[in-house]
C-alpha positions as CSV (number, residue, x, y, z in Angstrom):
1,X,0.0,0.0,0.0
2,X,1.4,3.4,-1.0
3,X,1.6,6.1,1.6
4,X,0.2,9.4,0.7
5,X,2.8,12.1,0.2
6,X,2.8,14.6,3.0
7,X,2.1,18.1,2.1
8,X,4.9,20.4,3.0
9,X,4.1,23.2,5.4
10,X,4.7,26.8,4.3
11,X,7.7,26.9,6.6
12,X,9.2,23.9,4.9
13,X,8.5,25.4,1.5
14,X,10.4,28.6,2.4
15,X,14.1,28.4,1.8
16,X,16.4,30.7,3.8
17,X,19.5,31.4,1.8
18,X,22.0,34.1,0.8
19,X,20.4,36.5,-1.6
20,X,21.6,36.7,-5.2
21,X,21.7,39.6,-7.6
22,X,18.8,38.1,-9.5
23,X,16.7,38.4,-6.3
24,X,16.8,42.2,-6.3
25,X,13.5,42.9,-8.0
26,X,11.6,40.5,-5.7
27,X,13.5,42.0,-2.7
28,X,12.4,45.5,-3.7
29,X,8.8,44.3,-4.1
30,X,8.9,43.1,-0.5
31,X,10.5,46.5,0.6
32,X,7.6,48.3,-1.2
33,X,5.1,46.3,0.8
34,X,6.7,47.1,4.1
35,X,8.3,50.5,3.5
36,X,5.8,52.4,5.8
37,X,7.3,50.5,8.7
38,X,10.8,51.8,8.1
39,X,12.0,55.4,8.4
40,X,14.2,56.4,5.5
41,X,12.3,54.6,2.8
42,X,9.7,57.3,2.1
43,X,11.0,58.6,-1.3
44,X,11.9,57.1,-4.7
45,X,15.5,58.3,-4.1
46,X,15.6,56.5,-0.7
47,X,14.3,53.3,-2.3
48,X,16.9,53.6,-5.1
49,X,19.6,54.0,-2.4
50,X,18.3,50.9,-0.6
51,X,18.4,48.9,-3.8
52,X,22.0,49.9,-4.3
53,X,22.8,49.0,-0.6
54,X,21.2,45.6,-1.0
55,X,23.2,44.9,-4.1
56,X,26.4,45.9,-2.2
57,X,25.5,43.6,0.7
58,X,24.7,40.7,-1.8
59,X,28.2,41.2,-3.2
60,X,29.6,40.8,0.3
61,X,27.5,37.7,1.1
62,X,25.7,39.8,3.8
63,X,22.2,39.6,2.5
64,X,19.8,36.8,3.4
65,X,16.3,36.1,2.1
66,X,13.5,33.7,2.7
67,X,12.2,32.6,-0.7
68,X,9.0,30.8,-1.2
69,X,5.7,30.9,-3.2
70,X,7.7,32.4,-6.1
71,X,8.7,35.6,-4.2
72,X,10.8,36.9,-1.4
73,X,8.9,36.6,1.9
74,X,11.6,37.9,4.2
75,X,14.9,39.8,3.9
76,X,17.8,40.5,6.2
77,X,21.0,42.6,5.8
78,X,23.8,42.2,8.2
79,X,27.4,43.4,8.7
80,X,29.7,40.8,10.1
81,X,32.5,43.4,10.5
82,X,30.3,45.8,12.5
83,X,28.3,43.1,14.3
84,X,25.0,44.6,13.1
85,X,21.7,43.4,11.9
86,X,21.0,46.3,9.5
87,X,17.6,45.4,8.0
88,X,15.0,42.8,8.7
89,X,11.6,42.6,7.1
90,X,8.9,39.9,6.6
91,X,6.0,40.2,4.2
92,X,2.9,41.0,6.3
93,X,1.0,38.0,4.7
94,X,3.8,35.7,5.9
95,X,4.3,36.8,9.4
96,X,4.0,34.4,12.4
97,X,5.6,31.6,10.4
98,X,9.1,31.9,12.0
99,X,10.6,33.5,9.0
100,X,12.3,36.3,11.0
101,X,13.7,33.8,13.5
102,X,15.1,31.6,10.7
103,X,16.7,34.7,9.0
104,X,18.3,35.7,12.3
105,X,19.6,32.2,12.9
106,X,21.0,32.2,9.4
107,X,22.8,35.4,10.1
108,X,24.1,34.3,13.5
109,X,25.6,31.2,12.0
110,X,27.7,33.5,9.8
111,X,28.9,35.8,12.5
112,X,32.1,35.1,14.5
113,X,31.6,32.9,17.6
114,X,31.1,35.1,20.7
115,X,30.2,38.2,18.7
116,X,27.9,40.8,19.9
117,X,25.2,41.8,17.5
118,X,23.2,45.1,17.6
119,X,20.1,46.2,15.9
120,X,18.0,49.4,16.2
121,X,14.2,49.6,16.2
122,X,11.5,52.1,17.3
123,X,11.5,53.1,20.9
124,X,9.1,51.8,23.5
125,X,5.7,53.4,23.2
126,X,5.9,53.7,19.4
127,X,3.2,51.3,18.1
128,X,5.3,50.7,14.8
129,X,7.9,49.0,16.9
130,X,5.9,46.8,19.2
131,X,6.2,43.6,17.2
132,X,9.9,44.1,16.4
133,X,10.7,44.8,20.0
134,X,8.9,41.7,21.2
135,X,10.6,39.6,18.5
136,X,14.1,40.9,19.4
137,X,13.5,40.1,23.1
138,X,12.2,36.6,22.2
139,X,15.5,35.8,20.4
140,X,17.6,37.1,23.2
141,X,18.3,40.7,22.4
142,X,18.4,43.2,25.4
143,X,17.4,46.8,25.3
144,X,20.3,49.3,25.0
145,X,21.0,52.9,24.3
146,X,18.6,55.4,22.8
147,X,19.4,57.2,19.5
148,X,17.9,58.7,16.4
149,X,18.0,57.4,12.8
150,X,16.4,59.2,9.8
151,X,15.0,61.7,12.2
152,X,13.2,59.0,14.1
153,X,13.7,58.1,17.8
154,X,15.1,54.5,18.0
155,X,16.6,52.2,20.6
156,X,19.5,49.8,20.2
157,X,19.0,46.1,21.1
158,X,22.1,44.0,21.7
159,X,22.6,40.2,21.6
160,X,25.9,39.4,23.4
161,X,28.0,36.5,22.5
162,X,25.3,34.6,20.7
163,X,26.7,34.5,17.2
164,X,27.9,31.4,15.3
165,X,24.6,29.6,15.8
166,X,24.5,29.8,19.6
167,X,21.1,30.5,21.1
C-alpha cells in the first residue's frame, strides 16, 4: 500500500539562503510592501539607495532572504564586520511563520563565535515597533541605548556572545 505524500508546510517550502543579484526585483517588491514600517524609505530616491545598498550587501554575502511561493517573503541585511543586523523585514502576509527567526539564525551562523550583534528599532511606546521589540526580546536581544535614525527616535538592542549559531 502506498503512503500518501505529506504536504509540506509553508515553513518547509520557504528556503532561507544568501540573496543573489537576480533576487533584487523581488526583494524590492517586499520592501515596497513594508516601507511604511521603516524610516528612511519614504521617497523614490531613498528606495533607489536601498536597492544599491542591498546589491552591495549581496556582493559581500551579507544579505539573506526567505524565498517561497515564487517571491521573497523575508529579507535581512547584516554586517559581520560591525556586528550589526542592519535590516529585517517579513512580508505582512507571511508573518507568524518563524521566517524572521530563521533569518536571524541564518545570520548568527555566519557571525564570529562570541560576537555581539546590535540592531535598532522604534522606541518603547511607538506602536510601529511593538512587534519588532517583542521579537528581538524573544530571540535574546536586550534593550540598550537610545538614539535617532532618519529623524526617528530609536533604541538599540544587543545580543551578546550569541553568534555562530549559539542561542
